[in-house]
C-alpha positions in Angstrom: 98.1 181.8 198.7 94.6 182.9 197.9 91.8 180.4 197.5 88.1 181.6 197.2 89.4 184.8 198.6 86.7 187.0 197.1 84.1 187.1 199.9 81.5 188.8 197.7 80.9 185.6 195.8 78.8 182.6 196.6 80.9 179.4 196.7 79.9 175.7 196.7 82.5 172.9 197.1 81.9 169.2 197.6 84.5 168.2 200.1 84.0 164.4 199.7 85.2 164.5 196.1 88.1 167.0 196.3 91.7 165.7 196.0 93.8 165.5 199.2 96.9 167.7 199.2 99.8 166.9 201.5 100.5 169.4 204.3 104.0 170.1 205.6 103.4 167.5 208.3 103.8 163.8 207.4 100.5 162.0 207.5 98.3 165.1 207.5 96.5 166.1 204.3 94.1 168.9 203.4 91.2 169.9 201.2 91.4 173.7 201.1 88.0 175.5 200.8 89.1 179.1 201.3 92.4 180.6 202.3 94.2 184.0 202.6 97.9 183.6 203.5 100.7 181.0 203.4 101.1 178.5 206.2 99.8 181.1 208.7 96.5 181.9 207.0 92.9 182.8 207.4 91.7 179.4 206.3 88.7 177.0 206.0 89.9 173.4 205.4 89.0 169.8 205.6 91.9 168.0 207.2 92.7 164.3 207.3 95.1 162.8 209.9 96.5 159.3 209.1 96.6 156.9 212.1 99.4 157.9 214.5 100.0 161.3 212.9 100.2 164.6 214.9 101.3 168.2 214.7 103.9 169.6 216.9 102.7 171.7 219.8 101.6 175.2 218.7 99.7 178.3 219.8 96.7 179.6 218.0 97.4 183.2 217.4 94.1 183.8 215.7 92.0 181.0 217.2 90.8 177.6 215.8 87.3 176.3 215.4 86.7 172.7 214.2 84.2 169.8 213.9 85.2 166.2 214.0 83.7 164.5 210.9 85.2 161.0 211.2 87.4 159.1 213.6 88.7 160.5 216.9 90.7 163.7 217.1 93.0 164.0 220.1 95.2 166.4 222.0 96.5 166.6 225.6 93.1 167.8 226.8 91.0 164.8 225.6 89.6 162.6 222.8 87.0 164.1 220.5 84.7 161.7 218.6 82.6 162.5 215.5 80.2 165.5 215.9 82.5 167.2 218.5 82.5 171.0 218.0 85.5 172.8 219.5 86.6 176.4 219.7 90.2 177.1 220.8 90.6 180.8 221.2 93.6 183.0 220.5 96.6 182.3 222.8 95.4 178.6 223.3 98.0 175.9 222.8 97.9 172.2 222.2 99.5 169.2 220.4 96.8 167.8 218.0 96.9 164.3 216.5 95.0 161.1 216.1 95.9 157.5 217.1 93.3 155.9 214.9 93.1 158.6 212.2 90.4 161.3 211.7 88.9 163.9 209.4 88.0 167.4 210.7 86.6 170.6 209.3 88.7 173.4 210.7 88.7 177.2 210.5 91.8 179.2 211.5 92.6 182.9 212.3 88.9 184.0 212.3 88.4 185.0 216.0 88.4 188.4 217.5 91.9 189.0 219.0 90.5 189.5 222.5 88.3 186.3 222.4 89.2 183.9 225.2 86.1 181.7 225.1 86.9 178.0 225.0 84.0 175.7 223.8 83.8 171.9 223.8 80.5 170.4 222.7 79.4 166.9 221.8 76.7 167.8 219.3 75.3 164.2 219.5 74.3 164.9 223.1 72.7 168.3 222.6 68.9 168.9 222.4 67.2 170.8 219.7 64.3 173.3 219.5 61.9 174.0 216.7 62.5 177.2 214.7 59.2 179.1 214.9 59.9 181.1 211.8 60.9 178.2 209.5 58.7 175.2 209.2 60.5 171.8 209.3 63.6 173.2 210.9 65.0 172.5 214.4 68.0 174.2 215.9 70.8 173.4 218.4 72.6 176.6 219.5 76.4 176.1 219.7 77.9 179.6 220.1 77.0 183.3 219.8 78.7 186.6 220.5 78.7 190.0 218.9 80.5 188.8 215.8 78.8 185.5 214.9 76.1 182.9 215.5 76.9 179.2 215.2 74.3 176.5 215.3 73.4 173.0 214.2 70.2 172.8 212.1 68.0 169.8 211.4 65.9 170.0 208.2 63.0 167.6 207.8 62.6 165.7 204.5 61.3 168.1 201.9 61.6 171.2 204.1 61.9 174.5 202.3 64.5 176.4 204.2 64.7 180.1 203.3 66.7 182.8 205.1 68.5 186.1 204.3 72.0 186.5 205.7 73.0 190.2 206.0 76.3 189.3 207.5 77.0 186.3 205.3 76.9 182.6 206.2 78.7 179.2 205.8 76.9 175.9 205.7 78.5 172.5 206.1 76.4 169.4 205.4 77.0 166.8 208.1 74.4 164.3 206.9 71.6 164.1 204.4 71.4 166.5 201.4 69.7 169.6 200.0 69.4 171.7 196.9 70.0 175.4 196.6 70.2 177.5 193.4 70.7 174.4 191.3 73.5 172.9 193.4 73.0 169.6 195.2 74.9 169.5 198.5 75.5 166.3 200.4 77.8 165.1 203.3 81.0 167.3 203.4 79.6 169.8 200.9 80.3 173.4 202.0 78.6 176.6 200.9 79.6 180.2 201.6 77.1 182.9 201.1 78.3 186.5 201.0 77.0 189.4 203.1 73.4 189.9 201.8 73.2 186.4 200.5 70.0 184.4 200.6 69.4 180.7 201.1 66.5 179.0 199.4 67.1 175.4 200.1 65.0 172.3 199.6 65.9 169.3 201.8 66.2 165.9 200.3 64.2 162.8 201.1 66.3 162.0 204.1 66.4 165.5 205.4 69.6 167.2 206.3 71.8 167.9 209.3 73.7 171.2 208.6 76.2 173.2 210.6 75.5 176.9 210.0 77.7 179.9 210.9 76.4 183.4 210.2 77.2 187.1 210.6 81.0 186.5 210.7 81.7 187.4 207.0 81.8 191.1 207.9 85.3 190.3 209.3 87.6 188.8 206.6 91.0 190.3 207.3 94.0 188.1 206.8 96.2 187.3 209.8 98.9 189.7 210.8 102.3 187.9 210.8 104.9 189.6 213.0 
């Protein structure tokens, strides 16, 4: 299954208005943003767990990265409220579910095979620092290695946010809104900029809180299924 699999293209999707599609697991539905592969896939997805639903225990062969958008996500290692940012590296294993129900933004099979870094961050409790190169922008670093940089950005109302992304970027709006190239992005809107892409955004009257991942789109191989 290929969905937005041409990584040379700019893509904008509004997750809040997309239809939910049933997954193979009862009570778990998806909004697929991009995907290369079948059930084992390099994928970016918004996932909804109905109250009391869960997946069976599984190992992440290619890693898993997610943000809790609504509700409380759970596994045997803890409960994760909204604004939790988690990285489960390749070879990690868990049994995910949600007693009360939740919505998460999740990326699968996008880690370096040798990555073993496990990250659990409550973004609500993290500080932020002003970006000296972009007026009206403050940043909370979340993760960085030789392949990618991940951070939470706070854009003041009316801020003009411009940046080039030689290694591509993804942006997920967590709160507020902004405009870019004629598109109006709001909560749960997702944008993917290809390698060499440029952002020229204008934040709305309430500003915007945006999760930004960059440099990683140099690596877009599908998973190897043995």
